[in-house]
N, C-alpha and C positions, 0 to 999 in steps of 0.2 A: 529518233526523231530528224533524222537529218542534216546533215554541213552540207547547206546550201545559207546565201547571204538571206534569201525570203525566209525561210526557217528561222535565220537568227533574228531578222527584226519585228518579226510576230512574238518569237517567245524567248529571248536571251535573258531581255530585263525581268520578265516573271520565273524565267530559274532562277535568276539570282536572288529575287526575293524570295522564290521558296524553299532555296537553303539556310536562309536565315530563317525562316518562322518557322522549320521542319529542325532548327538545331537549338531555337529558346528552352532551355529544358532538360536538354541531349537532343543528339540526332537517331532519332529514334522511328523514321519513315510514318510520322502519323502527324496528321496537323488537324484540329479539331474545327472542322467547318461551320460546325453551329455559333461559332464565335464570327463573329460581325469583322474584327480585325482581321478575318484570313477572306474577306471574303475576295473572290476572283482569281483564290489558287485550285478548284477545283479545273481549271482547265491544266494545267499543268499538269496535277494529279492525273487526269485523263490520258494527257500525253504520254505521260512515263510507264501507264499499266502494262500495253503491251511489250515497253522494254522491260520489265519487271517480271512478267510473265515467261518471257523467253531464254532470262538469264540466271532468273533464282535457282535453280537445280544443276547450277553449278557451282553454290556455295554464296551465289553475290548478293545481298538480300535488297529488298525496296529501298532501306534505308541508304544503303549505298548506293543506288541506283539514283537515288534523289539528290545526295550527294555529288555525286558524277557527274549532274546534269549540269547544277553549279557551278563545278568547276572548268566543266565544257562551255559553260556560258559566257564564262569569263576571258576564256581563251578568245573565242569567235567576237568576242566584241571588242579586241585590240583592233587597231588601224592597222598594223602589218599582219593579222592572221588573214592566212587562207588556205586550203586544203594542204596543199603540198608545205607549208611550212609546219604544221600541225602533225600532216604524216611524219612528218624528218623530225620532228623533235626541234626545230629552229626558231619556233615564236618564242618572242622575250621572253615573257613570264607565263610558266608554264602550267603553273597553278596544279599542281602535281596530284594525285591521290593514292595517298599513300597508306590507307587502310582497305582493306574489305574485309566482309564479316559481322559487320556492327548490326547487332540485334534491334529487331522491329518488337513496338510497343507491345504487341500481344507478347511477345515471349519474356517481356519483364515487367509487366505487372498483371492482378489479378483485376477481373470486368471490374469490380468495384474501385480502383481506382480512377477508369476512364470515362470521360463525357459519356452520358448514356449508359452505362457498362457495359460500354461498345470499345473496347481495343481493334483499332484500327485503322486502314488510311485516311477516313474521313473523321476518324474521332481524336479516340485516343485522350490523356489524358491531360486537364487545363493546364495553360500557360499563361501567364502574364506578360504582355507584348509591350515594349514601349508605347507610350504614348503618343500623340502629336505637339503638343503643350507642355516637353520638361525643358524647366531652364536649363539651364551650364549644369550646376553640380545635380541636378538630378539625372543628369544623361550620364553624366560621366558616371554616378554610384550606377546606376542601372548595369552598365555593361560590364561593371567590377565586379559586381554582384552574381549575374549571371553569365558569363565569361570570363572573368579575371582578367580583363583588359585593362591598359593604364590609358593617361590620356590618350598618348600617341597612337594606339589602338584606335579607341575611339574614333577620333579626329581622321584616319584616317578609312574607319569603316562607312562613318558618313556619304564618302565619298562616290560610294556605292549610290547613291540619287544623281548619278552624271545619268542612270541609264530609266530608262522607262517615264511611263506617265502616270497623273490621278487620273478616277475616275470614281465623277458624282454619284454611280450605284451601288460604289465597294466601299471607300471609303469616305465618303461625304464633300471632296475636297474638288475643286473647278481646274482640272489640269492638264488635260489634253493633248498638249506639247511636251509637258513635262517641267522639269525643273533648271535646266538648262538647253541651250543648242546641239542639236546631233545628237540624239538623246538614245541612238541603240550604239553610240559608239564609247568605250570604255577611256576615261583620259582626266585628266585632274580639274579640267571645265567647271565643277560643281563651284572649287573653293575660288574660280576669277568671277561667280556670280557675285560671292561676298567680302570680297578685297577687291579694293584697289589696285590704282598704281600701274606702274610699267616696270617697276626691278623689286626684287626685298630688302635694299638699302633706300626705298622712299621714306621719307619722312612720315611721321604715325597719321600725322592729318590726311595725305594724299592716300597710306594705305584704307583710310579710315571712310577715305570718299571713292566707295563703290555703288553700285546700281541703287535706282531710287527706285527700294523696295517700299510699300505703303499696304497700310491692315486692308482687306475689304472682305467684306460680308458674302456668306451662299447658303441661301436661301433656299434650301432642300426640299422643306415640306410647302413652301408654295410653288415650286415648281415641280411638285408631284411625288418627288425621291422618298424615299421608306429611311435614307440616312437620316443623320442628324444632321443640323444648321453647325457650318463651320467659318469661320473667320481665321485664312490665308493671307499670307504676303505675296504679294504682284508686282509685277515689275512690266509694263509693255512695251511690247516688239509691234507688231502693230493697234488698231483700236477693236480690234476683236480676237488678237493674241497674245496671251498673255505668258508668261513664266512664272513659274509659283514657286512658294517657301514654305514651312509649317515653321512654327517655333522652335522645334525642336532642330531643325536645320540651320536657324538663326540662330541656336544657343554657342555653336562652335565660334559667333565672331562677336554676339553682343549678351551681357550679365544682364538676365530678363528677371532675375530671383528676385532683389530690391530694389526696391522705388525709393529706399531713402527713410521712409517712414514704417519699414520691418513688412511690409506687405510686397507680394510679389509684382511683378509689372503685369505679367500673365492672369488675365482675368480668369474667374471660375467657367465662361464660356470659350477663352480662349483669345479674347482681344484685348491686345497690348495695343490701351487707350493714357497711358501717362507717358509716354516717350515715343520719338521718331531713331527710325532705323537710320536715317540720313537728314540732316541739318544741312539747306547748298550753301550757307554762310562758311566761310574756310576752317574757322576755330570751333564749330559746332553749337554755336551759342547765336542767343537773335530768335529763335525760330518762336514759334507760336506755343513749342512743346519745349523739351532739352531732346538731347539724342540720348541714346540708349548705350551706358555704360560698354565698353568692349570687355570680352572675357577674359579676363586677366590668365584661366588656367591654360587655356589652349588657343590664344589670338597668336602666338608668337610659331605654332605649329601648321595651324593653317596657314599662315602667312607664307613659311615654308613651303607647303605643297601646291598655293596657289602659283608660285616661281619655279618648280621644280618636278616635272612631269614622271622622272625614273625615280627619282624617292620617292614618292606620292605609288606609284604602280608596286617599287620592292616595299612598302610597310605595309599597302592595301593585300597583296596577296600573301605575306607571312600573317597577317590579323584573320583573315579569310579561310586561308586553310586551314586555322587554328581552330576557327569557329565550326569548320565541318568536321572536326573533329572530337570537337563538346559531346561527353554522353558518360554513360557509366558504365565504359569499359577500359582499360589499360592501354596508352598507347605511349607508354615510359621507355620500352624494347625498343633497340634502336633496329631500325626497318633500313637494311644495306641493298637490298635490290625492290623499290615498291612495283606493284603494293604487293603489302604483306596482312599477310591473315592474322587477327586478333587471337590472342593466346588464350587457349582452350580452357586455362585457368582461371585468367580474370572473366569470360562468361561464365562458369558455372558459382562464381562469386559473385555475380551482379544482384542476384534478389535471393535471396535465400528463402524467401516464403513460397519460392514458385518452384523447387524441389520436392 
């Protein structure tokens, strides 16, 4: 698809998203495009199709190509990356492709196991993707259940939202400039939007004093969009441009699970009406609503990443590579000289009903 800055500006964030959606349930080269949560990924499927056709007869599968695209996008989104760095192997975080030979969903499942009985690039099995309105506990549970991630892995992987934007026609959220500034550059800047202060040594109240995020309603029906109406957190850059966070983003620094009466702060429609992200008084008191409590189980991790880009990049690379190796195959064997081919015995034993 091309190694150049313009191509990366257009596609890199989409490839990273594509990699995640492909690997929920196992990296099998299939994404159900009838599921609205996958809206917009037809762009990356189409972009990669000629690459798949070019290389699949060498034993590199569609699932492999999709994973490689996500890894390469992570490399090309780094601040120091250029073609010479990548080709010489001197990029700071290489996001290595360790394995090839991932089976595609049509090699894993019978048609009745796939949406519309169609096991293909644009259908495959139904996968439950994480919703935008998860609280801290739900977010951690999702990534533990689906990827065997611990809290640190989960907070690290959320930093991928440094890249890209949110389109109303796809998700219903209105974020044309994305979550952060420089949304084509992979850094720890995501955490800087959620944690205040100048140093990890700052006191708690200073760290809690992050951006002035407020809830805003996105009325998609009134504006002619087919997507559902949404509630999102916004922070103004100008009168017309806003950074955006979802409840699932805020969940790594604010615990929205219990408002003190046994109910979630997050309403059924996604609105958080019972607390504020930030009370502008120093001690978080004296505002019309209380400040949302901090997320104890993830707070310290988010603070660490806010002030240490190298630590976050190292942890993100580790978590993302493991995510992109998730599937019904065996990667336990040592790979001395990557990329290694998945063992044939593991592939024979994937699905006995396919034999």
